[in-house]
Residue, then its C-alpha position, 0 to 999 in steps of 0.5 A: x432680967x434683960x436679954x439681947x434679942x438676936x438680929x439676923x444678918x447683922x442687924x442692930x441688937x435690941x434690948x427688951x424686957x422678956x420676963x414676967x414674974x410668971x416666967x421667972x417662976x418657970x425657971x424653978x417650976x416646970x409644967x407637967x408633961x401633957x397627956x399624949x406627949x413624949x415623957x422626959x427621961x428620968x435622971x439627974x436633970x430636971x427641966x429648970x435652969x437651976x438643975x441644968x447648971x449641973x452641966x459640965x462640958x465633956x473633955x472630948x469636946x474640948x479636945x476636938x476643936x473642929x467640926x464640919x456641918x452639912x447645913x443641908x435641906x430643901x432650901x438648897x435645891x433652889x441654890x439661891x442661898x439662905x432663907x429662900x423659903x421665906x424670901x420667896x414670899x417677899x414681893x419684889x425680892x430677888x428670891x421672889x423674882x427667881x421663884x416666879x421665873x422657875x416655879x411659878x407665882x407663890x399663890x400657885x407654887x409656894x415652897x412646898x413645890x420646892x420640897x417636891x422638886x428636891x430629890x437628893x439624887x446624887x447624895x453619898x453621905x459616906x463619901x462626904x463624911x470621909x472627906x470631912x474627916x480627911x480635912x480634920x473634922x473631929x465631929x460631924x453635924x447634920x441638919x435635922x430640920x430648918x425654919x422651913x419645917x420639913x423634918x429630914x428623918x422618918x418623923x413620928x410627929x411631922x407628916x412633912x418629912x423627907x421620907x414621905x415627900x421630896x427625896x423620900x429618904x431618911x437623910x438623918x439616918x444616912x448621915x448617922x451611919x456615915x458618921x459612925x463608919x468614920x468614927x466621928x461624934x454625930x451632931x444634929x441641928x434643930x431650927x424648927x421652933x421658928x416657922x410660926x413667925x418665919x413663914x408669915x409672909x406666906x399669909x400675904x399677897x402681891x400688892x401690885x400687878x395682875x395677881x394683886x390680892x391673890x393670897x399666897x399658898x400659906x393659908x392652904x388647907x388639907x381639903x384643897x389638896x384633892x387631885x394634887x401631888x400633896x393630896x392627903x397632906x395638910x399644908x398647915x402642918x408645914x407652914x403653920x400659918x393658921x393664926x394672925x400675923x405678928x403685930x410689928x411685922x419685923x421678924x428680926x426683932x421677934x427672934x426672942x418672941x418679943x416686940x409683938x411676935x405672934x405667940x405660938x399655940x400650945x399645940x404648936x409647942x407640943x408638936x415641936x417638943x414631941x418631934x425633938x424628943x423623937x429625934x433624940x430617942x431615934x438617933x441619940x446624938x452626941x451634940x445637939x444645936x438649937x438655933x434659938x436664944x437660950x432654948x427653943x420657944x423660951x420664954x413663952x414655953x417650957x418645951x425647951x427646958x424639958x427637951x434639954x433635961x431629956x437630952x442630958x438624961x437620955x445621954x447619961x443613960x446611954x453612957x453608963x451614967x456619964x454625961x458625954x452630951x454637948x448642947x448649944x444655945x445662942x445669946x446666953x446669959x452668964x448663968x445660962x452658959x453654965x447650962x450648955x455650950x455657948x454658940x456664936x454665929x459668924x463671929x468670936x469674942x475678943x478674949x479668952x472665955x472661961x468655959x468652952x464655947x463654939x463659933x458656927x460659920x460657913x464658907x459661903x451662905x448657910x444654904x447653897x448659893x450658886x452665885x457665891x460659887x460663880x463669883x468665887x466668894x467662898x472663904x479660903x482655906x487660909x481664912x478658915x485656918x486663921x479663924x480656927x487658930x484664933x478661936x481655939x486660942x480663946x477656948x473655943x471650937x469651930x463648926x464649919x458649914x460646907x454648903x451642899x447642893x440640892x442633889x447632894x453633892x458639893x462643888x469643886x471649889x468647896x472640895x479645893x478648900x477642904x483639901x487645902x485645909x487637910x494639907x495644913x492639918x497634915x503638918x500642924x494638927x498637933x497644935x490644934x487637937x487636945x490643946x488648951x488656952x495659954x495665959x494670953x490668947x495672942x499678941x500683935x496688931x489684931x490682939x490690940x484691937x477691940x472687936x466685941x460681939x453684940x448678942x449673937x455674933x456677926x463680927x467675923x471678917x472685921x479684922x484682917x490678920x497678918x504674919x505679925x499676929x500671933x496666937x497661943x495655945x498649949x499642951x502640957x509643957x509645949x507652947x504653940x505660937x502660930x503666926x497667922x501668915x508667913x513671917x517676912x522677918x524675925x519673929x519677936x514674941x513679946x509675951x515670952x521674955x524672961x521677965x514675964x514669969x515664963x519658964x526657961x525655953x529649952x527648944x523652938x521648932x517649926x512644925x513641918x520642918x527639921x531646920x534647926x532654928x536660931x533663937x534667943x530668949x531675952x528679958x522682954x521677948x523671945x526672938x526667933x530668926x526667920x526660918x529658911x524653910x517655910x512649910x506652908x503659906x497659911x499659918x506657920x506654927x512654932x513649937x516651943x518646949x519649956 
């Protein structure tokens, strides 16, 4: 079986044979729970791909369409953008230079010092979640951990957690309470299967300069913490670098644990498994997102399969036998898409998908970036709405990250984007929520252009929309036709002619306006005269009653 290996930051996708006969057998037979590990909840699902194919996406998620994500953790403290905890160990990189200037050389002050510096002193989760709901979010996501390996709750299995170090707060619990208060389904994203290879640069040392050859802090031991702020903590429980480095050294080609990636120890896999089961048991999330190809640690371990079975069974037990859980994975085979919801990072397929799926993207960098704010490089509300309308026309949902600063606040430009999204939603939300795709997702210039995704995603921004681009979706006998801009002339919908096996049209309205429109259905098209009143300048929605 061939899988596509994820290439972060839009690098080329490398095809690689990943499965030996043993691993293929693993799809049918999972290993027993090792002594001392958390048990898998009993129930309908077993830890095999075959059993997970019983999954059905709950209707509430298909109705929700739009979620907001606080992809927030200690890497936001530096305000230098995504993957800072890895980049600071890359000699000569911008991350490295900034870190040396502000924290010191990574042989003396590595990422653990950034964690120590992170206080989240102005964090008000209820204020933020209230704003996200006002902007139209129907579910809310928080980050449980990232590749930096700090658990953001009172973790039973990870001593490096946000209650013991850094903010000394249970971040996940705070978000969970806020989501419950505002009636939003609560999601958690888990990224901590990766530190084994992700942190490998922390094993290195400078190759030039006065500190040439002096090791970075990635190999520090617990004994070396005596007399420091981290005394009693083991740095290897954070960095997980007590192993040989991967052979190829190219982490981007090792996302699926191929191409010479160092294989994690059983103890590492067990710890990740136990941490994630603890998270599920403590917070019972409605949604669970993995930043992995298929499932965490697959195919080198069955930990991800066991977590998936536990999550589904645990959810059913807490919902009177009904499965209401939504679990996400990336770069899925067609069979794996039957087992969970396919997540596409920073992109979208160019046709309607038979099963529910999700795009995850961000208005800026995944972790907060001061330079993006200062240079005005955020996605606009217009860009977000256009993405949302395109995505739901293809049977998808949009999960949008609003980067949070280290102190726990969002900036004024982010607030403005959210308020502009909210203003559009106030008028047009009926065309978004509870809808389903029509027989065609759209028409116009961009509908005629192929824009396929390769593997993980990363095809957003390659197409520029205009008012001539139309996207369709429906609710009962109502068809919504959304122009991705403000029409300059009459609107000609070629997909709605009488000869297209379409029902006769009874009425056409513009959402947000009481104006009586002039329109006519011809054999080859529906022609709508340009409205005199345009209720918004982002995307104009025509409500077509059949």
